[in-house]
Residue frames relative to the residue before (quaternion, step in Angstrom):
aa qw qx qy qz dx dy dz
M 1.0000 0.0000 0.0000 0.0000 0.00 0.00 0.00
S 0.3650 -0.7296 0.5220 0.2489 3.56 -0.91 0.91
L 0.7196 -0.4281 0.3567 0.4143 3.59 -1.34 0.15
R 0.6921 0.4959 -0.2405 0.4661 3.48 1.01 -0.93
D 0.7216 0.4256 -0.2980 0.4576 3.71 1.15 -0.26
I 0.4020 0.6968 -0.4994 0.3218 3.66 1.21 0.15
P 0.4353 -0.6744 0.5306 0.2724 3.64 -0.73 0.98
L 0.0740 -0.7399 0.6680 -0.0291 3.57 -1.18 0.97
T 0.2152 -0.7474 0.6208 0.0982 3.43 -1.30 0.80
T 0.4383 -0.7097 0.5127 0.2034 3.46 -0.87 1.20
L 0.6316 -0.5175 0.3912 0.4247 3.64 -1.16 0.27
S 0.7030 0.4502 -0.2813 0.4732 3.61 1.17 -0.47
G 0.6212 -0.5737 0.3084 0.4359 3.55 1.42 0.14
S 0.5465 0.6036 -0.4612 0.3526 3.62 0.92 -0.07
T 0.3762 -0.6884 0.5792 0.2217 3.64 -1.26 0.54
T 0.0728 0.7369 -0.6613 0.1204 3.44 -1.15 0.99
T 0.2829 -0.6908 0.6317 0.2091 3.49 -1.48 -0.16
L 0.5960 -0.5287 0.4276 0.4272 3.53 -1.32 -0.12
A 0.4359 0.7230 -0.4071 0.3487 3.54 1.26 -0.04
E 0.5424 0.6136 -0.3475 0.4567 3.43 1.38 -0.74
H 0.7863 0.3326 -0.1475 0.4994 3.46 0.98 -0.70
S 0.2148 0.8573 -0.4545 0.1112 3.57 1.32 0.31
D 0.7080 0.4497 -0.2431 0.4872 3.66 1.16 -0.70
K 0.6566 0.5662 -0.2711 0.4180 3.51 1.36 -0.13
V 0.4217 -0.5812 0.5865 0.3745 3.58 -1.23 0.18
V 0.1465 -0.8208 0.5521 0.0036 3.57 -0.67 1.03
L 0.1271 -0.7936 0.5935 0.0437 3.51 -0.82 1.07
V 0.1038 -0.8185 0.5650 0.0063 3.53 -0.28 1.18
V 0.0533 0.7944 -0.6007 0.0726 3.65 -0.69 1.16
N 0.2800 -0.6826 0.6347 0.2299 3.55 -1.15 0.61
V 0.1123 -0.8320 0.5426 -0.0275 3.46 -0.68 1.29
A 0.1232 -0.7663 0.6306 0.0049 3.45 -1.41 0.46
S 0.3947 -0.7566 0.4778 0.2086 3.55 -0.93 0.93
K 0.7454 0.4238 -0.1754 0.4837 3.56 1.13 -0.46
C 0.5084 0.6590 -0.3690 0.4137 3.50 1.38 0.58
G 0.6122 -0.5757 0.4049 0.3602 3.58 -1.14 0.56
L 0.6802 0.4716 -0.2603 0.4971 3.55 1.35 -0.55
T 0.3683 0.7761 -0.4581 0.2285 3.57 1.29 0.01
P 0.5897 0.5801 -0.3826 0.4115 3.60 1.01 -0.49
Q 0.4626 0.6790 -0.4297 0.3745 3.57 1.30 -0.13
Y 0.5199 0.6518 -0.4197 0.3587 3.52 1.22 -0.64
D 0.6439 0.5589 -0.3253 0.4089 3.54 0.91 -1.07
A 0.6638 0.4569 -0.3135 0.5023 3.75 0.88 -0.79
L 0.6446 0.5170 -0.3586 0.4344 3.68 0.93 -0.83
E 0.6513 0.5183 -0.3079 0.4608 3.60 0.97 -0.83
A 0.6497 0.5134 -0.3083 0.4682 3.61 1.06 -0.94
M 0.6469 0.4848 -0.3321 0.4859 3.61 0.93 -0.76
Y 0.6152 0.5654 -0.3446 0.4279 3.60 0.90 -0.76
Q 0.6748 0.5189 -0.2459 0.4635 3.45 0.99 -1.14
K 0.6440 0.5578 -0.2635 0.4523 3.52 1.03 -1.05
Y 0.8560 0.2441 -0.0510 0.4528 3.51 0.60 -1.22
R 0.5001 0.7216 -0.4210 0.2279 3.61 1.02 -0.20
D 0.6314 0.5357 -0.3163 0.4630 3.44 1.24 -0.62
R 0.6249 0.4956 -0.2854 0.5315 3.63 1.45 -0.07
G 0.6319 -0.5435 0.3548 0.4236 3.60 1.14 0.08
F 0.5239 0.5871 -0.4488 0.4236 3.62 0.87 0.87
V 0.0294 0.7879 -0.6151 -0.0070 3.48 -1.21 0.70
V 0.2760 -0.7135 0.6156 0.1890 3.58 -1.12 0.63
L 0.0939 -0.7742 0.6230 0.0610 3.63 -0.86 0.94
G 0.1477 -0.8151 0.5547 0.0777 3.62 -0.56 1.04
F 0.1343 -0.7855 0.6038 0.0227 3.55 -0.90 1.01
P 0.2040 -0.7997 0.5483 0.1354 3.53 0.06 1.22
S 0.0409 -0.7994 0.5977 -0.0454 3.64 -1.02 0.96
N 0.2219 -0.7690 0.5846 0.1329 3.44 -1.01 0.85
Q 0.2617 0.8087 -0.4885 0.1973 3.67 1.35 0.41
F 0.7807 0.2886 -0.1656 0.5290 3.45 1.11 -0.63
F 0.5375 -0.6906 0.3506 0.3336 3.52 1.38 0.82
Q 0.6142 0.5517 -0.3959 0.4019 3.54 0.83 0.89
E 0.6749 0.3677 -0.3056 0.5620 3.52 1.27 0.58
P 0.0336 -0.8499 0.5256 -0.0179 3.55 0.44 1.27
G 0.6042 0.5819 -0.3772 0.3926 3.75 0.98 -0.51
E 0.2895 -0.7352 0.5934 0.1535 3.36 -1.54 0.26
G 0.8912 0.0314 -0.0102 0.4525 3.55 -1.29 0.47
E 0.8567 0.0790 -0.0160 0.5095 3.58 -0.56 -1.20
E 0.6135 0.5426 -0.3529 0.4525 3.57 0.99 -0.62
I 0.6743 0.4534 -0.3275 0.4821 3.60 0.99 -0.60
A 0.6174 0.5343 -0.3291 0.4744 3.61 1.08 -0.70
E 0.6812 0.4941 -0.3055 0.4455 3.58 0.97 -0.88
T 0.6053 0.5559 -0.3295 0.4648 3.59 1.06 -0.86
C 0.6767 0.5118 -0.2748 0.4523 3.55 0.94 -0.97
R 0.6830 0.4875 -0.2732 0.4703 3.48 0.96 -0.94
I 0.6843 0.4667 -0.2847 0.4825 3.69 0.80 -1.01
N 0.8113 0.3647 -0.2042 0.4088 3.56 0.48 -1.09
H 0.8224 0.2130 -0.0800 0.5215 3.58 1.15 -0.61
G 0.4858 -0.6976 0.4342 0.2979 3.62 1.23 0.08
V 0.2881 0.8207 -0.4685 0.1545 3.53 1.22 0.39
T 0.0313 -0.8121 0.5819 0.0289 3.52 -0.93 0.87
F 0.5237 0.6564 -0.3955 0.3721 3.49 1.32 -0.29
P 0.5967 -0.6057 0.3311 0.4091 3.60 -0.98 0.44
L 0.1366 -0.7663 0.6166 0.1181 3.65 -1.20 0.60
F 0.3051 -0.7597 0.5529 0.1554 3.47 -1.14 0.65
E 0.7130 -0.4151 0.3534 0.4409 3.58 -1.35 0.10
K 0.6380 -0.5142 0.4029 0.4077 3.64 -1.21 0.39
T 0.1552 -0.8332 0.5283 -0.0506 3.48 -0.74 1.21
K 0.3336 -0.7032 0.5934 0.2052 3.59 -1.04 0.79
V 0.2256 -0.8465 0.4784 0.0611 3.52 -0.54 1.12
N 0.7488 0.2353 -0.1236 0.6071 3.53 1.46 -0.36
G 0.7343 0.4666 -0.3088 0.3844 3.56 -1.43 0.12
K 0.7621 -0.3754 0.3152 0.4230 3.48 -1.50 -0.08
H 0.7583 0.3623 -0.1997 0.5038 3.65 1.05 -0.63
A 0.2470 0.7846 -0.5139 0.2436 3.57 1.35 0.55
H 0.5305 -0.5912 0.4861 0.3643 3.59 -0.98 0.67
P 0.5921 -0.5886 0.4046 0.3732 3.60 -1.09 0.72
L 0.5773 0.5832 -0.3865 0.4210 3.60 0.99 -0.66
Y 0.7365 0.3884 -0.2184 0.5090 3.57 0.81 -1.10
A 0.5787 0.5381 -0.4389 0.4276 3.65 0.95 -0.30
E 0.6610 0.4946 -0.2776 0.4913 3.60 1.25 -0.57
L 0.6763 0.5348 -0.2934 0.4130 3.42 0.83 -1.03
T 0.6890 0.5255 -0.2685 0.4209 3.52 1.00 -1.00
K 0.5568 0.5644 -0.4424 0.4192 3.57 1.18 0.03
T 0.5653 0.5793 -0.4082 0.4222 3.59 1.29 -0.19
P 0.3664 -0.7424 0.5114 0.2303 3.56 -0.93 0.88
D 0.5305 -0.6309 0.4812 0.2982 3.55 -1.16 0.47
A 0.7701 -0.3292 0.2774 0.4708 3.58 -1.21 -0.25
D 0.7141 0.4258 -0.2245 0.5083 3.58 1.13 -0.82
G 0.5912 -0.6070 0.3625 0.3879 3.63 1.24 0.22
K 0.5874 0.5937 -0.3817 0.3960 3.66 1.21 0.13
A 0.1744 -0.7545 0.6256 0.0947 3.53 -0.81 1.14
G 0.4851 0.7052 -0.4520 0.2510 3.61 -1.16 -0.50
K 0.8468 -0.2586 0.1062 0.4525 3.55 -1.30 -0.20
V 0.5314 -0.5376 0.5441 0.3641 3.43 -1.40 0.32
K 0.4011 -0.7475 0.4846 0.2133 3.51 -0.94 1.12
W 0.8232 -0.0836 0.1027 0.5521 3.45 0.90 -0.75
N 0.6883 -0.3932 0.3558 0.4951 3.68 -1.23 -0.29
F 0.8302 0.2165 -0.2190 0.4647 3.55 -1.25 0.65
E 0.2324 0.7090 -0.5890 0.3105 3.52 0.84 1.09
K 0.1753 -0.8393 0.5113 0.0585 3.62 -0.67 0.99
F 0.0853 -0.7799 0.6198 0.0161 3.51 -1.03 0.92
V 0.1449 -0.7780 0.6074 0.0696 3.74 -0.55 1.14
I 0.0963 -0.7701 0.6304 0.0181 3.52 -0.82 1.20
T 0.2369 -0.7685 0.5711 0.1644 3.68 -0.56 1.06
P 0.7068 -0.4836 0.3339 0.3938 3.46 -1.36 0.28
D 0.7048 0.3975 -0.2669 0.5234 3.62 1.22 -0.41
D 0.6370 -0.6539 0.2609 0.3140 3.47 1.24 0.88
E 0.3912 0.6852 -0.4938 0.3656 3.45 1.32 0.45
V 0.1876 -0.7788 0.5912 0.0935 3.60 -0.96 0.92
H 0.0988 -0.7622 0.6396 0.0134 3.75 -0.84 0.97
R 0.1726 -0.8089 0.5598 0.0509 3.54 -0.83 0.99
F 0.0671 -0.7892 0.6102 -0.0197 3.53 -1.07 1.03
R 0.4450 -0.7298 0.4577 0.2446 3.53 -0.72 0.97
P 0.7255 -0.5021 0.2608 0.3918 3.64 -1.10 0.43
T 0.7139 0.4403 -0.2867 0.4629 3.60 0.88 -0.74
T 0.5292 0.5651 -0.4380 0.4569 3.59 1.16 0.10
V 0.3451 -0.7642 0.4941 0.2298 3.54 -0.36 1.24
P 0.6716 -0.5442 0.3339 0.3758 3.67 -1.14 0.63
D 0.7797 0.3186 -0.1686 0.5120 3.53 0.96 -0.90
A 0.2047 0.7483 -0.5738 0.2625 3.58 1.10 0.95
P 0.6201 -0.5601 0.3772 0.3994 3.52 -1.22 0.69
E 0.6418 0.5449 -0.3385 0.4201 3.72 0.85 -0.94
I 0.6632 0.4815 -0.3037 0.4859 3.61 0.95 -0.72
L 0.6434 0.5201 -0.2872 0.4827 3.62 0.89 -1.03
A 0.6357 0.5048 -0.3475 0.4694 3.64 0.85 -0.79
V 0.6540 0.4611 -0.3396 0.4942 3.72 0.79 -0.67
I 0.6890 0.5015 -0.3147 0.4181 3.61 0.71 -0.99
E 0.7353 0.4376 -0.2391 0.4589 3.52 0.85 -1.11
G 0.6000 0.5800 -0.3309 0.4406 3.50 1.18 -0.35
A 0.7265 0.4043 -0.1872 0.5232 3.47 1.30 -0.60
L 0.5754 0.6409 -0.3798 0.3375 3.65 1.20 -0.37
Q 0.5999 -0.5308 0.4636 0.3788 3.53 -1.22 0.26
P 0.5600 -0.6028 0.3969 0.4067 3.71 -0.80 0.63
A 0.5386 -0.6173 0.4458 0.3608 3.60 -1.16 0.51
Protein backbone atom coordinates (compact mmCIF):
# COMPACT_ATOMS: atom_id res chain seq x y z
CA MET A 1 0.00 0.00 0.00
CA SER A 2 1.36 3.40 -0.93
CA LEU A 3 1.42 6.40 1.42
CA ARG A 4 -1.44 7.95 -0.54
CA ASP A 5 -3.67 4.86 -0.10
CA ILE A 6 -3.60 4.70 3.71
CA PRO A 7 -7.15 5.18 5.06
CA LEU A 8 -7.67 8.36 7.10
CA THR A 9 -10.65 9.53 9.13
CA THR A 10 -11.56 13.19 9.28
CA LEU A 11 -12.55 14.87 12.53
CA SER A 12 -16.17 14.67 11.34
CA GLY A 13 -15.88 10.90 10.78
CA SER A 14 -15.56 10.73 6.97
CA THR A 15 -13.06 8.31 5.46
CA THR A 16 -10.51 9.53 2.93
CA THR A 17 -6.88 9.07 1.85
CA LEU A 18 -4.01 11.30 0.80
CA ALA A 19 -4.88 10.32 -2.78
CA GLU A 20 -7.56 13.03 -2.56
CA HIS A 21 -4.65 15.48 -2.54
CA SER A 22 -2.37 13.68 -5.02
CA ASP A 23 -1.87 16.79 -7.15
CA LYS A 24 -1.09 19.00 -4.14
CA VAL A 25 1.79 19.81 -1.88
CA VAL A 26 0.63 18.39 1.46
CA LEU A 27 1.86 19.50 4.88
CA VAL A 28 1.01 16.85 7.49
CA VAL A 29 1.31 18.06 11.09
CA ASN A 30 0.52 16.41 14.42
CA VAL A 31 -1.20 19.17 16.38
CA ALA A 32 -2.28 19.80 19.97
CA SER A 33 -4.23 22.63 21.57
CA LYS A 34 -2.52 22.70 24.99
CA CYS A 35 1.11 22.81 23.87
CA GLY A 36 3.71 25.56 24.01
CA LEU A 37 3.95 25.21 20.23
CA THR A 38 0.18 25.64 19.70
CA PRO A 39 0.69 29.19 18.31
CA GLN A 40 2.09 27.44 15.20
CA TYR A 41 -1.57 26.95 14.22
CA ASP A 42 -1.59 30.62 13.19
CA ALA A 43 1.30 30.22 10.75
CA LEU A 44 -0.15 26.97 9.41
CA GLU A 45 -3.46 28.68 8.66
CA ALA A 46 -1.71 31.69 7.08
CA MET A 47 0.27 29.37 4.81
CA TYR A 48 -2.88 27.45 3.88
CA GLN A 49 -4.62 30.69 2.94
CA LYS A 50 -1.61 31.99 0.99
CA TYR A 51 -0.88 28.86 -1.06
CA ARG A 52 -4.07 26.79 -1.28
CA ASP A 53 -5.07 28.22 -4.66
CA ARG A 54 -1.72 27.04 -6.01
CA GLY A 55 -2.21 23.42 -4.89
CA PHE A 56 -1.23 23.37 -1.21
CA VAL A 57 -3.05 21.89 1.75
CA VAL A 58 -2.31 21.58 5.47
CA LEU A 59 -3.64 18.42 7.13
CA GLY A 60 -3.79 18.56 10.92
CA PHE A 61 -3.71 15.37 12.97
CA PRO A 62 -4.57 16.06 16.62
CA SER A 63 -2.64 13.79 18.95
CA ASN A 64 -2.72 13.27 22.67
CA GLN A 65 0.45 11.18 22.51
CA PHE A 66 2.22 13.91 24.50
CA PHE A 67 -0.82 14.54 26.77
CA GLN A 68 -1.56 17.97 25.31
CA GLU A 69 -4.72 17.33 23.28
CA PRO A 70 -7.38 16.27 25.79
CA GLY A 71 -10.36 17.25 23.61
CA GLU A 72 -12.38 15.15 21.20
CA GLY A 73 -14.01 15.71 17.82
CA GLU A 74 -16.05 18.90 17.63
CA GLU A 75 -14.35 20.32 20.74
CA ILE A 76 -10.98 20.16 18.96
CA ALA A 77 -12.43 21.69 15.79
CA GLU A 78 -14.09 24.50 17.74
CA THR A 79 -10.92 25.29 19.71
CA CYS A 80 -8.92 25.47 16.47
CA ARG A 81 -11.53 27.66 14.76
CA ILE A 82 -12.10 30.06 17.65
CA ASN A 83 -8.52 30.43 18.88
CA HIS A 84 -6.60 30.21 15.58
CA GLY A 85 -9.10 30.62 12.72
CA VAL A 86 -8.25 27.16 11.39
CA THR A 87 -10.01 26.25 8.15
CA PHE A 88 -7.61 23.54 6.92
CA PRO A 89 -8.73 19.89 7.24
CA LEU A 90 -8.41 18.19 10.63
CA PHE A 91 -8.44 14.46 11.27
CA GLU A 92 -9.39 12.23 14.18
CA LYS A 93 -7.02 11.96 17.12
CA THR A 94 -4.03 9.99 15.99
CA LYS A 95 -1.24 8.05 17.66
CA VAL A 96 2.04 9.12 16.05
CA ASN A 97 4.48 6.79 17.86
CA GLY A 98 4.70 3.27 19.20
CA LYS A 99 3.18 -0.04 18.22
CA HIS A 100 -0.26 1.55 17.86
CA ALA A 101 0.92 4.44 15.68
CA HIS A 102 -1.41 5.25 12.81
CA PRO A 103 -0.14 3.61 9.57
CA LEU A 104 0.38 7.08 8.05
CA TYR A 105 2.79 7.99 10.84
CA ALA A 106 4.40 4.54 10.79
CA GLU A 107 5.37 5.34 7.18
CA LEU A 108 6.18 9.05 7.58
CA THR A 109 8.54 8.47 10.51
CA LYS A 110 10.79 6.37 8.25
CA THR A 111 11.78 9.67 6.62
CA PRO A 112 14.93 11.26 8.04
CA ASP A 113 15.07 14.93 9.01
CA ALA A 114 17.77 17.37 7.83
CA ASP A 115 20.23 15.79 10.28
CA GLY A 116 19.61 12.33 8.80
CA LYS A 117 17.59 11.10 11.79
CA ALA A 118 14.44 9.08 11.19
CA GLY A 119 12.30 7.45 13.88
CA LYS A 120 9.69 8.60 16.29
CA VAL A 121 7.96 11.96 16.34
CA LYS A 122 9.73 14.07 18.97
CA TRP A 123 6.82 16.33 19.98
CA ASN A 124 3.69 18.08 18.78
CA PHE A 125 3.88 20.04 15.52
CA GLU A 126 6.38 17.79 13.73
CA LYS A 127 5.94 18.53 10.01
CA PHE A 128 6.06 16.35 6.92
CA VAL A 129 5.84 17.94 3.46
CA ILE A 130 4.71 15.53 0.76
CA THR A 131 5.19 16.77 -2.80
CA PRO A 132 2.99 15.68 -5.73
CA ASP A 133 5.79 13.32 -6.85
CA ASP A 134 5.64 11.64 -3.39
CA GLU A 135 8.87 13.04 -1.98
CA VAL A 136 8.62 13.38 1.81
CA HIS A 137 10.54 16.08 3.71
CA ARG A 138 10.62 16.06 7.50
CA PHE A 139 10.91 19.04 9.85
CA ARG A 140 11.08 18.80 13.62
CA PRO A 141 8.59 20.55 15.94
CA THR A 142 10.60 23.66 16.76
CA THR A 143 11.06 24.48 13.08
CA VAL A 144 8.25 26.97 12.56
CA PRO A 145 5.87 26.24 9.68
CA ASP A 146 6.96 29.28 7.66
CA ALA A 147 10.70 28.69 8.16
CA PRO A 148 12.74 29.31 4.98
CA GLU A 149 13.66 25.64 4.62
CA ILE A 150 10.00 24.57 4.70
CA LEU A 151 8.86 27.34 2.38
CA ALA A 152 11.63 26.43 -0.10
CA VAL A 153 10.29 22.86 -0.37
CA ILE A 154 6.66 24.00 -0.63
CA GLU A 155 7.28 26.80 -3.12
CA GLY A 156 9.55 24.59 -5.19
CA ALA A 157 6.76 22.04 -5.65
CA LEU A 158 3.77 24.39 -6.05
CA GLN A 159 1.95 25.13 -9.27
CA PRO A 160 3.03 28.48 -10.77
CA ALA A 161 1.12 31.54 -9.58
